[in-house]
C-alpha positions in Angstrom: -112.8 -2.8 -96.9 -115.6 -1.7 -99.1 -114.6 0.1 -102.3 -111.1 1.1 -101.2 -108.2 0.1 -103.2 -104.8 -0.7 -101.8 -103.4 2.6 -103.1 -106.4 4.4 -101.5 -105.6 2.7 -98.1 -101.9 3.6 -98.4 -102.8 7.2 -99.2 -105.2 7.3 -96.2 -102.5 5.8 -94.0 -100.0 8.5 -95.2 -102.5 11.2 -94.2 -103.1 9.4 -90.9 -106.7 8.8 -91.8 -107.4 5.2 -91.0 -111.0 5.5 -90.0 -113.1 3.1 -92.0 -110.2 0.7 -92.6 -111.3 -2.5 -91.0 -109.0 -3.4 -88.2 -107.0 -0.2 -88.7 -103.3 -0.1 -89.1 -102.6 -2.3 -86.1 -104.1 -5.2 -88.0 -101.9 -4.6 -91.0 -98.6 -4.2 -89.2 -98.0 -7.9 -88.5 -98.5 -8.7 -92.2 -96.2 -5.9 -93.3 -93.5 -6.9 -90.8 -93.7 -10.6 -91.7 -90.8 -11.5 -94.1 -91.9 -12.2 -97.7 -90.3 -15.6 -97.6 -92.6 -16.6 -94.7 -95.7 -15.5 -96.6 -94.9 -17.5 -99.8 -96.1 -20.9 -98.8 -98.0 -21.7 -102.0 -96.5 -23.8 -104.8 -98.7 -21.8 -107.2 -97.1 -18.6 -106.1 -93.6 -20.2 -106.3 -94.4 -21.2 -110.0 -95.7 -17.7 -110.8 -92.5 -16.2 -109.3 -90.4 -18.6 -111.3 -92.3 -17.6 -114.5 -91.7 -13.9 -113.7 -88.0 -14.5 -113.2 -87.9 -16.3 -116.6 -89.6 -13.4 -118.3 -87.3 -10.8 -116.6 -84.3 -12.9 -117.7 -85.6 -13.0 -121.3 -86.1 -9.2 -121.3 -82.6 -8.7 -120.0 -81.3 -10.9 -122.8 -83.2 -8.8 -125.3 -81.6 -5.7 -123.9 -78.1 -7.4 -124.2 -78.7 -8.7 -127.7 -78.4 -12.4 -126.5 -82.1 -13.4 -126.6 -82.6 -16.7 -128.4 -79.1 -18.0 -127.8 -78.4 -21.1 -125.8 -76.9 -20.1 -122.4 -74.7 -23.2 -122.5 -73.1 -23.0 -125.9 -74.3 -19.7 -127.5 -75.9 -21.3 -130.6 -79.3 -20.1 -131.7 -82.3 -21.7 -130.1 -84.8 -23.0 -132.8 -87.6 -20.6 -133.7 -90.1 -23.4 -133.0 -88.8 -23.7 -129.4 -89.0 -20.0 -128.9 -92.4 -19.8 -130.4 -93.6 -22.5 -128.0 -91.7 -21.2 -125.0 -90.3 -17.6 -125.4 -88.3 -17.9 -122.1 -86.3 -21.0 -123.3 -82.7 -20.7 -122.1 -81.1 -23.7 -123.9 -80.9 -25.3 -127.3 -82.4 -28.8 -127.8 -79.0 -30.5 -127.1 -78.5 -28.7 -123.8 -82.1 -28.6 -122.6 -82.0 -32.4 -122.2 -78.4 -32.7 -121.0 -77.9 -33.6 -117.4 -76.6 -30.7 -115.2 -72.9 -31.0 -114.6 
């Protein structure tokens, strides 16, 4: 697509100017109509999404004032654990406990 960016292509499509877009809008429609779940077939993408979910959860905990507390028992997660893994959700006792 040359030097066009996605936002440039979207702006051109909004204006109805799709000349120069390889394949035109017709080529893009099947991809846009395809459900996101069907496009996510890569384990790497799944891991990235999981990491993003963890970061968003940690940011929400910051907003709520609960960041750094174990989600199982509420005690503080060790600073060393949070330094190594800022998205940690459980204290050492509950991190290794089997799910019940």
